[in-house]
C-alpha positions in Angstrom: 24.9 17.2 -13.5 22.3 19.7 -12.2 21.3 19.1 -8.6 18.9 20.7 -6.3 19.5 20.6 -2.5 16.3 20.9 -0.5 17.0 21.7 3.2 14.5 21.6 5.9 15.9 24.0 8.6 13.3 22.9 11.1 14.4 19.3 11.0 15.8 17.8 14.2 19.5 17.6 13.3 20.0 20.1 10.4 22.1 23.1 11.1 23.2 26.2 9.0 26.8 24.9 9.4 25.9 21.5 8.3 24.0 22.8 5.3 26.9 25.0 4.2 29.5 22.1 4.5 27.1 19.8 2.5 26.5 22.4 -0.2 30.2 23.1 -0.5 31.0 19.5 -0.8 28.4 18.9 -3.5 29.2 22.0 -5.4 32.6 20.6 -6.3 30.9 17.7 -8.3 27.6 19.2 -9.5 26.0 22.4 -10.7 24.1 23.0 -7.4 21.1 25.1 -6.3 19.9 25.3 -2.7 16.5 25.9 -1.4 15.4 26.1 2.3 11.8 25.0 3.0 9.6 27.6 4.6 6.1 25.9 4.5 4.5 22.5 4.5 4.7 21.2 0.9 7.6 23.4 -0.1 9.9 20.4 -0.6 7.3 18.8 -2.9 6.8 22.1 -4.9 10.6 22.6 -5.2 11.3 18.9 -6.3 8.4 19.2 -8.9 9.9 22.4 -10.3 13.3 20.8 -10.5 11.9 17.8 -12.4 10.1 20.2 -14.8 13.3 22.1 -15.3 15.3 19.0 -16.2 17.4 18.6 -13.1 19.3 15.3 -12.7 19.2 15.0 -8.9 17.1 16.2 -6.1 18.8 15.9 -2.6 16.6 15.9 0.4 18.3 17.1 3.7 16.0 16.7 6.5 13.8 14.0 8.1 11.5 11.4 6.6 8.8 14.1 6.0 11.2 16.1 3.8 12.1 12.9 1.9 8.5 12.1 1.4 7.7 15.6 0.1 10.7 15.4 -2.3 9.5 12.1 -3.6 6.0 13.3 -4.2 7.3 16.3 -5.9 9.6 14.3 -8.3 6.9 11.9 -9.1 4.1 14.4 -9.5 2.3 13.3 -12.8 3.7 9.7 -12.4 7.0 7.9 -12.7 8.9 8.4 -15.9 12.5 7.6 -16.9 13.5 11.2 -17.3 12.6 12.1 -13.7 15.5 13.2 -11.5 17.2 10.8 -9.1 16.7 11.2 -5.3 19.6 11.7 -3.0 19.2 11.6 0.8 21.3 13.2 3.6 19.4 12.5 6.9 18.7 15.4 9.2 15.6 14.1 11.2 15.1 12.1 14.3 14.2 8.7 12.8 15.5 8.6 9.1 13.7 5.4 8.4 14.0 5.6 4.7 17.7 6.2 4.7 18.2 3.4 7.2 16.2 0.9 5.1 18.4 1.7 2.1 21.6 1.4 4.1 22.4 5.1 3.9 24.3 6.2 7.0 22.1 8.2 9.4 25.1 10.4 10.2 24.9 13.4 7.7 28.7 13.6 7.2 28.9 9.8 6.3 25.8 10.1 4.2 27.2 12.9 2.2 30.3 10.8 1.5 28.1 8.0 0.2 26.2 10.5 -2.0 29.5 11.9 -3.5 30.7 8.5 -4.3 27.4 7.7 -6.0 27.7 10.9 -8.1 31.3 10.2 -9.0 30.8 6.5 -10.0 27.2 6.8 -11.2 25.8 4.1 -8.9 22.1 4.1 -8.3 19.2 1.9 -7.4 15.7 1.6 -8.7 13.1 1.0 -5.9 9.4 0.3 -5.6 7.1 2.6 -3.6 3.7 2.6 -2.2 0.9 4.9 -3.2 -2.2 5.6 -1.2 -5.6 6.8 -2.5 -8.3 8.2 -0.3 -10.9 11.0 -0.4 -8.6 13.2 1.8 -5.9 13.0 -0.9 -5.8 14.6 -4.3 -4.4 12.3 -7.0 -2.8 9.9 -4.5 0.1 10.2 -2.3 3.5 8.3 -2.5 5.0 6.7 0.6 8.4 5.3 0.9 8.5 3.0 4.0 5.1 2.8 5.9 1.5 3.8 6.2 -1.4 2.9 8.2 -4.9 3.5 9.6 -5.8 3.4 13.3 -3.4 3.2 16.1 -0.2 4.3 14.3 -2.0 7.1 12.6 -3.4 8.1 16.0 0.1 8.3 17.3 1.4 10.3 14.4 -1.5 12.9 14.9 -0.9 13.0 18.5 2.8 13.7 18.1 2.2 16.4 15.5 -0.1 18.1 18.0 2.7 17.9 20.7 5.3 19.2 18.4 3.1 22.1 17.4 3.1 23.0 21.1 6.9 23.0 21.2 7.7 19.4 22.3 10.8 17.8 20.6 10.4 14.5 18.7 11.9 11.6 20.7 11.2 8.0 21.4 9.8 9.0 24.8 7.4 11.3 23.3 6.2 8.7 20.8 5.9 6.1 23.5 3.8 8.3 25.8 1.5 9.3 23.0 1.2 5.6 21.8 0.2 4.5 25.3 -2.6 7.1 25.6 -3.8 6.3 22.0 -4.0 2.6 22.7 -5.9 3.2 26.0 -8.4 5.2 24.0 -8.8 2.5 21.4 -9.4 -0.1 24.1 -12.2 2.0 25.4 -13.6 2.7 21.9 -12.3 0.1 19.4 -12.2 0.7 15.7 -13.5 -1.9 13.3 -11.8 -2.2 9.8 -12.4 -4.5 6.9 -9.2 -5.4 5.0 -8.8 -6.8 1.6 -5.7 -8.2 -0.3 -5.6 -9.9 -3.7 -7.0 -13.4 -4.1 -8.4 -13.7 -0.5 -11.7 -13.2 1.2 -11.9 -9.9 3.2 -10.8 -9.9 6.8 -13.6 -8.3 8.9 -13.5 -6.6 12.2 -9.7 -5.9 12.3 -8.6 -3.6 15.1 -5.5 -1.8 13.5 -3.8 -1.9 10.1 0.0 -1.3 9.4 1.3 -1.2 5.8 4.9 -1.5 5.0 6.9 -0.8 1.8 10.1 -2.1 3.2 11.7 -3.4 6.3 12.1 -2.1 9.0 8.8 -0.5 9.7 10.4 2.2 11.8 13.1 2.9 14.4 12.8 3.3 18.1 16.0 5.2 18.7 18.7 3.1 17.0 16.6 -0.1 17.3 14.9 -1.4 14.1 11.2 -2.2 14.6 10.3 -5.0 12.2 6.7 -6.0 11.4 7.2 -7.6 7.9 10.8 -8.6 7.6 10.3 -10.2 4.2 9.0 -7.0 2.7 11.5 -5.0 0.6 11.8 -2.2 -2.0 12.0 -4.9 -4.5 8.5 -6.5 -3.9 5.0 -5.7 -2.9 3.6 -4.2 0.2 3.6 -5.8 3.7 0.4 -6.0 5.8 0.4 -6.4 9.6 -3.1 -6.2 11.2 -4.4 -7.3 14.5 -7.9 -8.8 14.8 -8.2 -7.6 18.4 -6.6 -5.0 20.6 -7.1 -6.8 23.8 -4.1 -6.4 26.2 -2.9 -10.1 26.0 -2.8 -10.0 22.2 -1.2 -6.6 21.9 1.4 -7.5 24.6 2.3 -10.8 22.9 2.5 -9.0 19.5 4.8 -6.2 20.9 7.0 -8.8 22.7 7.5 -10.7 19.4 8.3 -7.5 17.5 10.9 -6.6 20.0 12.3 -10.1 20.6 12.4 -11.7 17.1 11.2 -9.0 14.5 9.1 -11.8 13.1 5.7 -11.6 14.6 3.2 -14.5 14.2 -0.2 -15.6 15.8 -3.8 -16.5 15.3 -5.0 -12.9 15.8 -2.4 -11.5 13.4 -3.2 -11.0 9.7 0.2 -10.7 8.0 1.2 -10.7 4.4 4.7 -9.7 3.2 4.3 -9.2 -0.6 0.9 -8.0 -1.9 0.0 -5.8 -4.7 -2.6 -3.8 -2.8 -4.3 -3.4 0.6 -7.8 -2.0 0.8 -9.2 -0.8 4.1 -12.7 0.3 5.0 -14.3 1.3 8.3 -17.7 2.7 9.3 -16.4 5.6 11.4 -13.7 7.9 10.1 -10.2 6.8 11.2 -6.9 8.6 11.1 -4.5 8.0 8.1 -0.8 8.5 8.0 2.0 8.0 5.5 5.8 8.0 6.3 5.0 9.6 9.6 2.8 12.4 8.2 -0.8 12.7 9.3 -3.1 13.2 6.3 -6.6 13.4 7.9 -9.5 11.0 8.6 -11.3 8.8 6.1 -13.5 5.7 5.8 -11.9 4.1 2.8 -8.3 3.8 1.6 -6.4 1.8 -1.0 -2.6 1.3 -0.7 -0.9 0.2 -3.9 2.5 -1.2 -4.6 4.3 0.5 -7.5 7.4 -1.3 -8.6 10.4 0.5 -10.0 8.9 3.9 -9.3 12.0 5.9 -8.2 15.8 6.0 -8.8 17.9 6.7 -5.7 21.5 7.7 -5.7 23.4 5.1 -3.6 
């Protein structure tokens, strides 16, 4: 088996020593090449080249951003049976994709799972989401979540903070989220949301889209918005009609207490083929915690059986 190990040396918990141990462990079972990323999009370019060169496995060692890039590189040109499998050894702060698949978030334990998969040939075919907008060329794949409005504002804010030297942490995300929400209360955004076989939902305040459950993690705590959404079905939609404090407070309380939010101001669907979102003023867009830019129209599509993961 030919395998490419893509390492993001800037990820939160990756270290040169950890990389060397991982590479040594893998090299005993596969013909291994190692690349360390040095620019945004490097993991995608490396994974795409590996697919073109006939590699069997691409292993992403980093955070969810590294995984997302590797997936987009593997699937550049569309899903096909001969595309490489994806392996994941977490090295970020959240590692949502790995957690949703049941991959240990500890790199040593995750490496053991990956080696067992290689030895026994175990794997899983999963569905992904794909987003189309004017700020994206040819669509962008996402593995666990995407959104417009508040969550994308938070992602954009955190990226600005990290560029200034702040470390990613639950406290940082929380502080940025509070400021972003306060700004939206002063100047609300207005979205129109469409899903299959229903009339459009007008004047929606924020839009979250899930490809699986959980939507994200706050430290070790899973945050669930659409608990019936999975890699084996369609997309989940969780959208609030208003961002008034009582509505948002009740929604957050339900998410933290039950992981199964409901309510008259909540538009929730757990298994849809697409979600289309429009707004009059440009709004921020994020996928898998990566800020993509601002746009006024987005389509999120569910793509079943898009990727094979070594598990």
